[in-house]
N, C-alpha and C positions, 0 to 999 in steps of 0.2 A: 402263170404270172411269176415274175422274178421278185422274191421277197427282199425288202430293204432291211439292211442291218448295218451296224458299225463293225469295224474290224475286231476280231477276237484277240484281245490282249490279256485275258484273264490270268494266264500263267506266265506272262512275259517277265514279270519281276519275281525275285525269289521270295517264296512264302516261308515264314518262320515255321509254320505248321500247315501242311497241306490237308485241308478238310475234305471229307468225302464229297464226291460229286453229287450235285442235285440240280434239278431243272428249275432253278429259281429265276428271279428277275434279271440277274446279271447274265445268266446263260441265255435266257429268252431274247435279250437285247442284241446278242451277237450270234444267235444260233445259225442263221443261214450261212454266214461266213465260216463259222466253226465246222459245220457238217460238210460243206463243200470242200474245205481244205483238209478235212480229216478222213473222209470216207471215199476211197477210190471207186469211181463208177456211180456215185450217188445220183447225178443228173440223169444218167442212162436208165437207172432203175425207176426213177420217177416217171420218165417219159414212157417206159414200157408198161407201167402199171395201167396207164390209159389204154394201151393196145390190148393188154390181157383182158381188161374190163370190157372192151368192145366184143370180145369173143364169148365171155362167160356171164356177164350181168344179164339177168332175166327181167322181163317186163313186170312192173308192179311189185318189185322186191326191194330189199334194202342192202346197202353196202356199208360196211363198218371199217373205219380206219382207226385202229387201236393204237394209242400212243401217237396221236396225230400231230403233236408239237405245234408248229406254226401253219400247218395245213397244206404242205407241198404235195403229199400223196392224195389228200382229199381233193384238191383242185386238179391234180393230174388225172384222176379218175373221172371226176365230175365234168371236166372240160370235153370229154370224149364220149359221153353217154349217148347211146343210140337206141335206147329202149324207153317206152313211156312209163310214167308212174313210179320212177325210181327215186328213192331218198338216199343220199349219201350222208352218213353220220360219223363225224369225227369226235373221238373221245380221248381225253387226256386228264390225268389227275393233278396236273400243275396249273393252278389258276393263272400264273404268269404267262404260261404258254397259251392257255385258252383265250385270254383277253387279247393277245396279239394275233392269235389265229382268227378270231372273229373279225378283227380289223382287216386282216388280209382277205377274208371271204367277202366282206362288205365292199372292198375296193375292187373285187374281181367282177367278171362278166357272167359268172356261172352260179351266183349265190342262190338262185330260186329253188334248187333241189338239195340244199345242204343244211344240216343241223350240226352245231358244235356244242358238246356237253362236257362239263367238268365232273368226271366220275372215275371210280376205280374200275378198270376193265374186268376185274375178277367178279364184279357184281352185275355185269351187263347181261341182258336177255338178247339173244341173237336170232330170235324167231324171224323167219322169212328172209334170211340173209342169202344172197347169191354170190357175194364176194366179201371176203374179210382180209384186210391188210394188216400185217404186223411188221412194220418197217423199222427194224432195229429196236424192237420193243420187248420181245420175249426174253432177251438177254438180261433185262432189268427185273424180271419176275423171279421170285424164289423158285429154284429148280424143282423143289418138291411139289409145286403147284402148277407147273407148266403142262403136264399131261391132262390134268382135270380141266384146265382152261380149253385146251384143244378138243377134248371130248365134248364139252358143252357146245363149242362152235360147230363141231361136226353134227351133233344131234339136232341142233336148231336149224342148220343150213338146209336149203332146198336141194333136191337131187340135181346133180350136175353143177352145183356151186363150186367155187374155187377159193382156196386160201393162198395168199402170197406172203411168204415169210422171209425176211431178210435178217441176217445175223452176222456178227463177227464170230469166227470159228477158231477152234483149236485143231491140231493135227496129231494123229496117232504117231506119226514119224517125227521124232524130236528135231531132226535136222531140217525137215521141211517146215516145221513150225518156226524154228529159229530164222530160216531164210525168209519166210513170209513176214515175220515181224520186222526184220531188217528192211525188207522192201517197203513195207508200210511206213516205217519211220523215214525212209528215203523219200517217199511220196510226200510226207508232211514237211520235210525240209525243203523240198522243191517248191512247196506252196508257202514258204516263208516262215515256218515255225522253227524256233531255235531248239537246240538240244535241251535247254532248261525247260522250255515250254512242254516239249514231248515228255520229259521225265516227270514233271510235276503233274501233268494231266494223267499220265499212266498211274501214278500214285493215288490220285484222287478217285480214279475208277476202280481201283483194286477192291474186291469184295462188294462192289456195287454193280458193275457189269460182269456177269459170270458166263463166259463163253463155253461152248461144247463143240464136239466134232460134228462134221456133216452127217456121219453115220448115226450118231445119237439122234439128230433131228429127223432123219429119214425114218428111223425105227419108231420114234415117238409119233410121227404123223400116221404111220401104219397102225400103231397101237390105239390111236385115237379113232380109227375107223376109215381113214382115207385110203382108198384102194390104189390110187395112182399118184405118185409123187416123183419129182425130178428136180435137179439143179438146173435152173435156166440162165443163171448169171454167176460168174465168179471173177473177182479181181483180188489177187493176193489172198488175204485171210478174211475177205468179205464175200458172203455167198447169199444168193436168193433162191428160194425153193418155191415150187408151185405144186399144190396138191389138190386133187379133184375128188369130190364126193360122187 
């Protein structure tokens, strides 16, 4: 289902002081427009989560969409369920996001297997999970707490379960890093964002969104216990990983 939203104009006018980014009501109101114009490949990632789910979701298990925002990943997975007795649980700590997410779920044709909860994902029990999605969510978690979260997911997950992790990344090679930042900004300009909007959004996200290299993510997934992991999608400095228990 295509989410409805107004155009993202949050950073279109000059802010005297750019405050730290947060998933409040003003962001929730424009989030579909914001993320589709800001994250290259986002639509493809959402579509493929359903395909991955068809392969890995097990009967009578649970699927967790952590940091579910307005429910795009939740619906992407739930719309392609091919196993009985599966519950898809979307969790976000922003009530503004959760309220709109619930509205999207209620308006969809796949609501019967979905729960939406307003909780801190660091406090969630993942028992009987066969798929866990972190779609541009881990990057907003304190880096010191990322490994413990992934370990809990691994320990609670059923054998053969899968974790899908999408993140904005850094590069060890500074020139490659600069190139991919430039290409990402060009992508945003092509989608109608001005240099002022790009600059102010980047300032707002500083110290809020903390990216890491692909190798750091791969190593952490291994340290958490996942024996097999790979990059399955990349566009510029946005990467999606898949790891199997």
